[in-house]
C-alpha positions as CSV (number, residue, x, y, z in Angstrom):
1,M,71.4,-54.1,-92.5
2,K,70.8,-51.4,-89.9
3,E,73.0,-52.0,-87.0
4,L,70.8,-52.6,-83.8
5,N,72.4,-50.3,-81.3
6,H,69.0,-49.4,-79.1
7,L,66.4,-52.3,-78.3
8,I,63.4,-51.1,-76.7
9,V,61.3,-53.9,-75.0
10,A,57.7,-53.5,-73.7
11,F,56.9,-54.9,-70.8
12,D,53.6,-55.1,-68.6
13,G,54.3,-57.7,-65.9
14,N,52.6,-60.5,-67.8
15,E,54.0,-64.0,-68.9
16,D,54.4,-62.8,-72.7
17,S,56.3,-59.3,-71.6
18,R,58.8,-61.7,-69.6
19,E,59.4,-63.8,-72.4
20,A,60.0,-60.5,-74.4
21,L,62.6,-58.9,-72.1
22,E,64.4,-62.2,-71.6
23,L,64.7,-62.1,-75.4
24,G,65.8,-58.4,-75.3
25,I,68.2,-59.1,-72.6
26,S,70.0,-61.9,-74.8
27,M,69.7,-60.1,-78.2
28,S,71.4,-57.0,-76.0
29,K,74.2,-59.1,-75.1
30,K,75.0,-60.8,-77.9
31,L,74.6,-57.4,-80.3
32,N,76.4,-55.6,-77.6
33,S,73.2,-53.0,-77.7
34,Q,72.0,-50.4,-75.1
35,L,68.6,-52.0,-73.7
36,S,65.7,-49.6,-72.5
37,V,62.6,-51.1,-71.0
38,V,59.2,-49.2,-71.1
39,Y,56.2,-49.8,-69.0
40,I,53.0,-48.1,-70.3
41,S,50.4,-47.3,-68.0
42,K,47.0,-46.1,-69.0
43,E,46.8,-42.9,-66.7
44,N,49.0,-40.4,-65.0
45,P,48.8,-41.2,-61.1
46,V,46.3,-39.3,-59.2
47,S,48.2,-38.7,-56.4
48,P,51.6,-38.5,-55.8
49,L,53.1,-40.7,-53.1
50,T,54.0,-38.7,-49.9
51,D,57.0,-39.5,-47.5
52,T,53.8,-40.6,-45.0
53,D,52.7,-42.9,-47.7
54,R,55.9,-44.5,-48.2
55,S,56.6,-45.8,-44.7
56,P,54.2,-48.6,-43.9
57,L,54.2,-49.5,-48.4
58,F,57.9,-50.3,-48.7
59,S,58.2,-52.4,-46.2
60,P,60.4,-55.1,-47.4
61,V,58.2,-58.0,-46.9
62,H,55.0,-56.2,-48.0
63,A,53.5,-57.7,-51.6
64,Y,50.7,-56.6,-53.6
65,P,49.0,-57.7,-56.4
66,V,49.9,-56.2,-59.7
67,G,47.6,-55.9,-63.1
68,E,47.7,-59.6,-64.2
69,M,50.2,-60.9,-61.9
70,R,47.0,-61.4,-59.4
71,N,48.7,-63.3,-56.2
72,Y,52.4,-62.6,-57.5
73,P,54.6,-60.9,-54.6
74,A,56.3,-57.3,-55.8
75,T,58.5,-55.6,-53.7
76,P,59.0,-51.9,-54.9
77,V,62.7,-50.7,-54.8
78,L,63.2,-48.2,-51.9
79,P,64.1,-44.7,-53.0
80,E,67.6,-45.2,-50.9
81,Q,68.3,-48.5,-53.4
82,Q,67.2,-47.0,-56.6
83,E,70.6,-45.1,-57.1
84,E,72.1,-49.3,-56.7
85,V,69.6,-50.7,-59.1
86,N,69.4,-48.3,-61.5
87,P,72.4,-45.7,-61.2
88,D,71.7,-43.5,-64.5
89,S,67.5,-43.3,-63.5
90,S,66.5,-39.9,-63.9
91,H,62.8,-40.8,-63.2
92,D,60.8,-38.9,-60.5
93,Y,60.2,-41.9,-58.3
94,P,57.6,-40.0,-55.9
95,N,55.2,-38.9,-59.0
96,K,54.8,-43.2,-59.8
97,S,51.8,-45.2,-58.9
98,H,51.4,-48.1,-57.0
99,E,51.8,-50.4,-60.2
100,D,54.0,-48.6,-61.9
101,I,56.8,-48.9,-59.0
102,A,56.1,-52.9,-58.8
103,M,56.5,-53.4,-62.7
104,E,59.9,-51.0,-62.4
105,S,60.4,-53.2,-59.8
106,E,59.5,-56.5,-61.6
107,A,61.8,-55.7,-64.7
108,N,65.0,-54.8,-62.4
109,R,64.3,-58.3,-60.8
110,I,64.5,-59.8,-64.2
111,L,67.6,-57.7,-65.0
112,Q,69.0,-58.3,-62.0
113,H,69.0,-62.1,-62.8
114,H,71.0,-61.9,-66.0
115,H,73.1,-59.3,-64.8
116,M,72.0,-56.7,-67.0
117,K,71.8,-53.0,-66.7
118,A,68.9,-51.3,-68.9
119,D,67.0,-47.8,-68.8
120,I,63.4,-48.5,-67.4
121,A,61.0,-45.7,-68.0
122,V,57.2,-45.6,-67.5
123,S,55.4,-43.8,-70.0
124,Y,51.5,-42.9,-69.8
125,G,49.0,-42.8,-72.8
126,E,47.9,-45.8,-75.2
127,P,50.2,-48.5,-75.0
128,S,50.6,-49.2,-78.7
129,D,50.9,-45.2,-79.5
130,A,53.2,-45.0,-76.0
131,I,55.3,-47.7,-77.3
132,V,56.1,-46.3,-80.5
133,S,56.3,-42.4,-79.4
134,Y,58.9,-43.8,-76.8
135,A,60.8,-46.1,-79.2
136,E,61.0,-42.7,-81.6
137,E,62.1,-39.9,-78.8
138,N,64.7,-42.4,-77.5
139,N,66.3,-43.4,-81.0
140,G,65.2,-47.2,-80.7
141,D,66.5,-49.5,-83.6
142,L,64.3,-52.4,-82.8
143,I,61.1,-52.8,-80.6
144,I,60.4,-56.0,-78.9
145,V,57.0,-56.9,-77.6
146,G,55.0,-60.0,-76.2
147,N,52.3,-61.1,-78.0
148,R,49.2,-62.2,-75.7
149,N,46.7,-64.8,-77.0
150,I,43.5,-63.2,-77.0
151,S,40.5,-64.7,-78.3
152,G,39.2,-64.2,-81.7
153,L,36.2,-61.9,-81.4
154,K,38.2,-59.8,-78.8
155,K,41.3,-59.6,-81.2
156,L,38.7,-58.5,-84.5
157,I,36.9,-55.7,-81.8
158,F,40.5,-54.2,-79.9
159,G,43.3,-55.7,-82.1
160,S,46.2,-56.8,-80.2
161,V,49.2,-54.3,-78.9
162,S,51.5,-55.9,-81.0
163,E,50.0,-56.0,-84.1
164,K,49.0,-52.0,-83.7
165,V,52.7,-51.6,-82.5
166,S,54.0,-53.1,-85.7
167,Q,51.2,-51.3,-87.8
168,L,52.5,-47.9,-86.3
169,S,56.3,-48.1,-86.0
170,T,58.9,-46.9,-88.8
171,I,61.5,-49.0,-86.8
172,P,61.3,-52.8,-87.1
173,V,59.0,-54.6,-84.3
174,L,59.8,-58.1,-83.1
175,I,56.9,-59.9,-81.5
176,A,58.2,-62.6,-79.0
177,K,55.9,-66.1,-78.8
C-alpha cells in the first residue's frame, strides 16, 4: 500500500469543504503526514491591493460576505500577522483578491482551532483542473474534496467538481460526505 505522506485538501469555504478540511486534519494527524490546503479562484485578481487599499479593509472588526458564505464574517490575516499564522508561507500577499484572502483566513482559522499547521495556497483556473494540477505539482499522495449536493439537472449538465477531480486525477481522491 502506498504511504500517504502529503494530503491535499480542496477548500472553498462551503460546508462540504470545511468537512473535507476537518477530515484532512484528522487524517494528517493520524498518519503524521504533511497537509496542504488549496483554494481555487477562477480568475486572477484584477488589481493588486495597495497600501492605501489595506488600511480601511483590514481593520480587525471588518467582515464581509464571501462566495457562498453569505453574511459569514471573515477577517483577513494582516500582513504582519501572516508570518505568525503560517511561517512557511511564501505567498505574494498583495496580489490576492479579497475573496482569496478571506478563504485563506478561514482555512487558517480552522487549522488554528485544531492546532495544526499546513501550507495554504491559492491557485487559479477551472477548479477540477487546478486541484489536480496543484496536487501533481506538489507531490500529493491523496486529494480530499467535499461533495456538494447539486440538483440532478445541474449535475447532469455541469457535473460536480469532486467527480471531475476523481476522473482527472492520477492519485487517489477521497470525497468527504
